[in-house]
N, C-alpha and C positions, 0 to 999 in steps of 0.2 A: 615449545608447542606452542603453537597457534592459538589465541583466542577466541571465542565463538561471539559473532555480532549481537547483536541486540534481535536484529530480523532473524536471523537463523536459528537464534534460542526458541524465538518467539513461533517462528515456523513449526521446528520440532512440535513445539507444546500442544501447538493445533491440530497435527497430524497425529500426534500420539494419542490426542482426546478423542479426535472423530474412530482413530482405530478402536481403540477401549470400548466405545458407545457401541461400536457398529457389534462388536463382540458378547454383549453382556444380554444375560437373560431375562428376560421381561415377564410383568405381569398381563394377561390378556385377559380383557373382561368379554367374555361369551355373548358374543352377537353385537360387540363393540357398547354395548348399554346397558344398565340393571334391565332384569323382567324380562329379559326376551328366552326365558326357559319355560315357555308354555307352547302351547297348541300353536303351529301358524295359520294365520288366515288366509293365505295363499302361497303358493309355489316360491313368489319372489319373496315373501318374508321367512322363508327357510333357514335356518343356520347355515346348513349345506353351503348357499349361497356365500353367507357371509365367509365361512370356511375356505371356501373357493378363490377367495378373493385374498387370504391371508398366508401369511409364511410364519410357519413354526418350526423352532429348533430344540436339541435338546437344551433342557436344563429351563426353557419357560415354563411358565405355569398358569393354566386356566383357571379363572374367576366366574364361577358362577353366581350373580347375586340377584333370587326370587324371593318373593314373599310367602308364594302357599307352601304352607307346613303340610298341607298332605302331598306334597311331590317329593320326589328324591333325582339323583342322577346316577346311574349304574354305568359303568365301565363294562361290556359283554365281548362276545369276540363276534367274528363275520357274520360266523351263521344265526346268533342271537340276535343281532343286530336287524339282518334281514329278515327273519322269523317275529321281530317284538320278542321273543322269549325272556321275561325276568326273573325267571324262577333261578336260575344258575349263575349271575354275576360272578365278574372276576373281582369288582370291588362295588362296595356300595358306598354312598353319600348325599348325608342328612344334612338339613338344617340350613338353607336357603343363603347359606355364604359359604361359598365352596372353595377349595383351591386344591389342584392336582397338578405335581407338578410333571412336567413331562422329561420322562430319564432315558426313553431310547428312540431309537427312528423306526419311520412303518407308519401305518395306518392305527389308528386308535378310535375304537367305537362307542358312541356314549346312545343311552337313550333314555329315556322318562320310565321313574318309576311307578307311577301313578298308572293304573289301570286302563285301558283302552287309547293312552294319549301318543305312545310311540304309536300305535297302527294309525294314526291323526297324524303323523306329521314329526313330534316332538323327538327328535334325533340327530345325530351329528357326526360326522368322521373329519376327526383331525389327522392329517399327513403330516408328522414329524423327517424332516430333511436330516442326512445323515452329516454326521459330525465333520464328513469333509466337504458336506456343503456349507457349510456353518457361515463362512461368513458371505454368502450371497444373499443375505436376506433380499433384497430388493429385486433379483434376476428377472424373475418371474411368478406368478400366482401358483399355488400347489394346483395339483391335477385336479378333476372334477371328482367328486363320487359318487358322481351321480351314475356310473359305470360299476355296478357291484360286482360283475363276473369278472372272473379273472384277480391275476396279485396286483394289489396297489403298489403303483412305484413311484419315489421319491422324485420329484422332477430332477430333468439333468438341464444345465444353462444352457442359451440358446448358441451361444457362442465362446471360442476360446479364448477371448480377451477378457472373459468374466471369471475366470478360474487362477487369478492371480490368488496363491496364498499368503496368512498372514507374514512369515518369513521373507520371503521376495517382495511384499509389499513396505517391509522396513528395510530392506538394503536396496529399496528404489529410491526410498526417503532418504536416507544416508549417502546414495549418490547425488540426490539433488544437493543436497545439504552441502558435500564438500565440491561442488563444481560454483555454490555461490559465493 
């Protein structure tokens, strides 16, 4: 059996590292920084603007860091998101340092638990892509949550070239190593 060269082993290790790093779950600070869980000062300051530019996959965790002890984060239904109904949340998170693991694909709706804050825009829709699109993190931004009428659908890749699965990717890596 022929031995592997140092270059082949290094290439395999690098590619394995890259593959694993793209498939790991992440902790995502909501808004990209601390203390963003507040009433937005403008439409461009909305957390939905941040969410539109981000990619969320099953296993990722959302992290809220805020100092206002009078606030909370409520996970709600689409209807309660639209109407800012805080009376029957799916889940209530308090304490100012909150971590919520995303365990299923589809839209997740979060609003402020402080009276009147949701009506003033303190809310966010997080769209989690499906398991089969897990390795497509950088393909395109999540769909805009601005259109809340109609079903929220996880994005589909723009090209067929982006559909390489993990198994096909590893087969490609092995083929390259054999040719070397």
